[in-house]
VMD Tcl script that draws the C-alpha trace (Angstrom):
set ca {
  {-204.13 51.73 230.85}
  {-202.88 48.41 229.56}
  {-204.16 45.22 231.08}
  {-202.70 41.78 230.78}
  {-204.63 38.59 230.40}
  {-203.65 35.13 229.44}
  {-205.45 34.00 226.32}
  {-206.39 30.33 226.23}
  {-204.42 28.22 223.75}
  {-206.05 28.09 220.33}
  {-206.55 24.90 218.40}
  {-205.64 24.64 214.74}
  {-207.81 22.24 212.72}
  {-205.91 20.51 209.92}
  {-206.50 17.77 207.39}
  {-204.04 15.01 208.19}
  {-201.33 14.11 205.71}
  {-202.33 10.51 206.43}
  {-205.53 11.07 204.41}
  {-205.76 9.29 201.07}
  {-207.01 6.17 199.29}
  {-206.21 2.80 200.80}
  {-206.39 -0.67 199.27}
  {-208.04 -2.84 201.91}
  {-206.67 -6.21 203.01}
  {-208.07 -9.12 205.00}
  {-205.94 -8.20 208.05}
  {-206.11 -5.04 210.15}
  {-204.46 -2.17 208.29}
  {-203.68 0.98 210.29}
  {-204.73 3.97 208.17}
  {-204.25 6.69 210.79}
  {-202.32 7.01 214.03}
  {-201.27 9.98 216.12}
  {-200.20 10.77 219.67}
  {-198.92 13.71 221.66}
  {-197.61 14.93 224.97}
  {-200.44 17.37 225.70}
  {-204.18 17.03 225.08}
  {-205.39 17.39 221.49}
  {-208.46 16.35 219.52}
  {-208.61 13.75 216.80}
  {-211.29 15.80 215.10}
  {-212.83 12.96 213.12}
  {-212.74 11.13 209.82}
  {-214.81 10.49 206.72}
  {-214.58 7.13 204.96}
  {-216.00 6.89 201.43}
  {-217.65 3.48 201.15}
  {-219.24 4.14 197.75}
  {-217.21 1.28 196.26}
  {-218.73 -1.37 198.54}
  {-220.97 -3.93 196.84}
  {-223.18 -6.84 197.86}
  {-221.17 -9.42 199.79}
  {-218.52 -6.96 201.02}
  {-217.83 -6.72 204.77}
  {-215.53 -3.99 206.12}
  {-214.63 -3.63 209.81}
  {-213.63 -0.23 211.20}
  {-211.71 -0.19 214.48}
  {-210.84 2.83 216.63}
  {-208.39 2.32 219.49}
  {-206.62 4.65 221.88}
  {-204.00 4.64 224.60}
  {-205.43 6.03 227.84}
  {-202.36 5.99 230.13}
  {-198.76 7.04 229.59}
  {-196.92 3.99 228.30}
  {-200.15 1.98 228.19}
  {-201.41 -0.47 225.60}
  {-203.99 0.14 222.88}
  {-207.56 -0.30 224.17}
  {-210.72 -0.64 222.07}
  {-212.72 2.56 221.66}
  {-215.13 1.52 218.88}
  {-215.60 -1.38 216.45}
  {-218.20 -1.37 213.68}
  {-218.82 -3.67 210.71}
  {-220.34 -2.46 207.44}
  {-222.02 -5.08 205.26}
  {-222.93 -4.83 201.55}
  {-223.35 -1.69 199.47}
  {-224.12 1.59 201.23}
  {-227.60 3.07 200.65}
  {-227.99 5.40 197.68}
  {-226.94 8.98 198.53}
  {-225.39 7.80 201.82}
  {-221.96 6.51 200.88}
  {-219.80 7.97 203.65}
  {-219.12 6.80 207.17}
  {-218.09 9.32 209.82}
  {-215.84 8.67 212.79}
  {-216.54 11.19 215.55}
  {-214.02 13.30 217.43}
  {-211.89 11.71 220.18}
  {-210.08 13.74 222.85}
  {-206.62 12.28 223.35}
  {-203.08 12.59 224.62}
  {-201.31 9.25 224.29}
  {-202.60 7.87 221.00}
  {-205.48 7.30 218.58}
  {-205.48 4.65 215.86}
  {-207.94 4.00 213.01}
  {-207.68 0.61 211.28}
  {-209.76 -1.18 208.64}
  {-209.94 -4.72 207.33}
  {-212.16 -6.36 204.71}
  {-213.30 -9.82 205.75}
  {-215.55 -10.72 202.80}
  {-216.14 -9.77 199.19}
  {-213.89 -8.26 196.55}
  {-211.09 -6.21 198.13}
  {-211.84 -2.51 197.68}
  {-209.97 0.79 197.72}
  {-211.42 3.28 200.21}
  {-210.77 7.05 200.14}
  {-210.36 8.39 203.71}
  {-210.02 11.88 205.15}
  {-208.72 12.44 208.70}
  {-208.68 15.68 210.74}
  {-206.79 16.72 213.87}
  {-206.99 19.82 216.07}
  {-203.84 20.66 218.01}
  {-202.69 23.67 219.94}
  {-201.17 26.32 217.70}
  {-197.44 25.91 217.37}
  {-197.44 22.11 217.75}
}
mol new
graphics top color blue
foreach p $ca { graphics top sphere $p radius 0.5 }
foreach p [lrange $ca 0 end-1] q [lrange $ca 1 end] { graphics top cylinder $p $q radius 0.2 }
display resetview
């Protein structure tokens, strides 16, 4: 006897095509942005800060839109100062559940401008 059941939608985790190396500037530079019409997960990011040196200051900003047609609101803001500790060069941005928009931006406010390799991941329902 055949039975029918509705399977829950499956998420597909993918590396974003927005991943890459970015030359930092003194003003906010959006490195990643995404939005949708149904819930999805910005699954996180890894930023390689191995190029930072003494005197460098890099700000990392995460913003999101929480209502349909709404404005960007702060989700997280962190500053990284000087060289990263030995054997601990990466910074991780945690997952953010979203519908209307997630944005990751960086700026370098002190030191020699650096190039930062970044990797972004997103998990969306299969077929989207």
